C-alpha positions as CSV (number, residue, x, y, z in Angstrom):
1,X,10.3,-16.2,-30.7
2,X,10.2,-12.9,-28.0
3,X,9.5,-13.2,-25.0
4,X,7.8,-10.6,-22.5
5,X,9.4,-10.8,-19.4
6,X,5.8,-10.3,-17.4
7,X,4.6,-13.1,-19.3
8,X,5.7,-15.1,-16.3
9,X,4.6,-18.5,-15.5
10,X,2.7,-18.2,-11.7
11,X,4.9,-21.1,-10.7
12,X,7.8,-19.2,-10.6
13,X,6.5,-16.6,-8.5
14,X,8.3,-16.4,-5.3
15,X,8.6,-13.6,-2.3
16,X,11.6,-11.8,-4.0
17,X,9.8,-11.6,-7.3
18,X,6.7,-9.8,-5.6
19,X,9.0,-7.7,-3.8
20,X,11.1,-6.8,-6.7
21,X,7.6,-5.8,-8.6
22,X,6.6,-3.8,-5.6
23,X,10.1,-2.2,-6.0
24,X,9.6,-1.6,-9.4
25,X,6.0,-1.0,-10.3
26,X,4.6,-0.7,-6.5
27,X,3.4,2.1,-4.4
28,X,2.8,2.0,-0.7
29,X,-0.1,4.9,-0.2
30,X,-0.2,6.7,3.0
31,X,-3.0,9.1,3.9
32,X,-6.0,11.0,5.8
33,X,-9.3,10.7,4.6
34,X,-11.3,13.7,5.8
35,X,-14.5,12.3,7.8
36,X,-17.8,14.3,7.9
37,X,-18.3,16.1,10.8
38,X,-20.5,13.8,12.8
39,X,-16.8,11.8,13.7
40,X,-14.9,12.4,16.8
41,X,-11.5,12.8,14.4
42,X,-11.2,15.0,11.7
43,X,-9.2,12.3,9.7
44,X,-9.1,8.5,9.0
45,X,-5.8,7.4,8.6
46,X,-5.3,4.6,5.5
47,X,-3.1,2.5,3.9
48,X,-2.8,0.9,0.8
49,X,0.0,-1.3,-1.6
50,X,-0.3,-0.7,-5.4
51,X,1.0,-3.0,-8.1
52,X,0.9,-1.3,-11.5
53,X,1.0,-2.4,-15.0
54,X,0.3,-1.4,-18.6
55,X,-3.2,-3.0,-19.1
56,X,-1.9,-5.7,-21.8
57,X,-0.5,-7.5,-18.9
58,X,-3.7,-7.6,-16.5
59,X,-3.3,-11.3,-16.3
60,X,0.1,-10.9,-15.0
61,X,-1.8,-9.0,-12.1
62,X,-4.4,-11.4,-11.1
63,X,-1.8,-14.4,-10.9
64,X,0.1,-12.2,-8.3
65,X,-3.3,-11.6,-6.7
66,X,-3.6,-15.5,-6.6
67,X,0.0,-15.7,-5.1
68,X,-0.9,-13.3,-2.2
69,X,-3.8,-14.7,-1.4
70,X,-4.9,-10.8,-1.4
71,X,-6.1,-7.6,-2.9
72,X,-8.4,-6.9,-6.0
73,X,-7.3,-5.8,-9.3
74,X,-9.1,-3.2,-11.3
75,X,-8.6,-1.1,-14.9
76,X,-8.1,2.7,-15.4
77,X,-8.7,2.2,-19.0
78,X,-8.4,6.2,-19.6
79,X,-4.7,5.6,-18.6
80,X,-4.7,1.8,-20.5
81,X,-3.0,1.3,-16.6
82,X,-4.4,-2.1,-14.9
83,X,-3.3,-2.5,-10.5
84,X,-3.7,-4.7,-8.0
85,X,-4.3,-2.7,-5.1
86,X,-4.7,-4.4,-1.1
87,X,-6.2,-2.0,1.3
88,X,-7.5,-4.8,3.9
89,X,-5.4,-4.4,7.5
90,X,-4.9,-8.0,7.6
91,X,-4.0,-8.8,4.1
92,X,-1.4,-5.6,3.8
93,X,0.1,-7.0,7.3
94,X,0.2,-10.7,5.7
95,X,1.6,-9.5,2.0
96,X,4.6,-6.9,4.0
97,X,5.4,-9.1,6.4
98,X,5.7,-11.9,3.6
99,X,7.9,-9.6,1.4
100,X,9.6,-7.5,3.3
101,X,12.6,-9.7,3.6
102,X,13.1,-8.9,0.4
103,X,12.4,-4.8,-0.6
104,X,15.0,-2.8,-1.2
105,X,13.5,0.9,-2.2
106,X,10.2,0.8,-0.3
107,X,11.7,-1.0,2.6
108,X,11.3,2.1,5.1
109,X,7.7,2.7,4.0
110,X,6.7,-1.2,4.7
111,X,8.4,-0.6,8.1
112,X,6.2,2.3,9.1
113,X,3.2,1.1,6.9
114,X,4.0,-2.5,9.7
115,X,3.8,0.2,12.9
116,X,0.9,1.9,12.3
117,X,-1.2,-1.4,11.4
118,X,0.0,-2.6,14.3
119,X,-1.2,0.7,16.2
120,X,-5.1,0.2,15.4
121,X,-4.1,-3.6,16.9
122,X,-7.8,-4.7,16.5
123,X,-9.6,-1.5,16.6
124,X,-10.8,-0.7,13.2
125,X,-12.4,3.0,14.5
126,X,-9.6,5.9,14.5
127,X,-12.1,6.8,17.5
128,X,-11.1,3.9,19.8
129,X,-7.1,4.4,19.4
130,X,-5.5,6.8,21.9
131,X,-4.6,10.6,21.1
132,X,-1.0,10.0,21.5
133,X,-1.1,7.1,19.5
134,X,-3.0,8.1,17.0
135,X,-0.6,11.5,16.9
136,X,1.9,9.0,16.0
137,X,0.0,7.3,13.2
138,X,-0.3,10.8,11.8
139,X,3.3,11.6,12.0
140,X,4.4,8.0,9.9
141,X,1.7,8.9,7.3
142,X,3.9,11.9,6.8
143,X,7.3,10.4,7.0
144,X,5.8,7.7,4.6
145,X,4.6,10.2,2.3
146,X,7.6,12.3,2.4
147,X,9.3,9.0,1.4
148,X,7.5,8.6,-1.8
149,X,8.5,10.0,-5.1
150,X,7.0,13.4,-5.5
151,X,4.4,12.8,-8.5
152,X,0.8,12.9,-7.6
153,X,-1.1,15.2,-5.8
154,X,0.2,15.1,-2.4
155,X,-1.5,17.0,0.4
156,X,0.5,18.4,3.3
157,X,-0.6,16.9,6.8
158,X,2.1,18.1,8.9
159,X,0.3,20.7,10.4
160,X,-1.9,18.1,12.4
161,X,1.1,17.3,14.3
162,X,2.5,18.9,17.3
């Protein structure tokens, strides 16, 4: 009987396993979304983690979601892909800290993401962040984006920092 590596017993999950999965089939996305003109700041910083697999392995992502206690699983049927997305700030901090000791390829992005999330502190709105802290966040987002692979439609935000 041929065993498929992704058919993992959820009892065998570990932080190291999740970190390896993230290093290989995950991404840490740092972006800026444009706010409507009525907002104080032009851009809103966003961080999210994705774990992506072929849709036939969606159960694996559900098990990982249960293990981590965070995120939402969705399907992009057009691409036959399923993904576990973690975007809640508190969940991001928890999960990144949980797997950080085991990360290899995406360690620097994870550290920068934690620094960005700590800049927010308890402020959920970017208009309550000091201008100097906001500029630091923008710089770190640009660094994360430069560390990620060159795939996808990347916008250049380097003009936003002094």
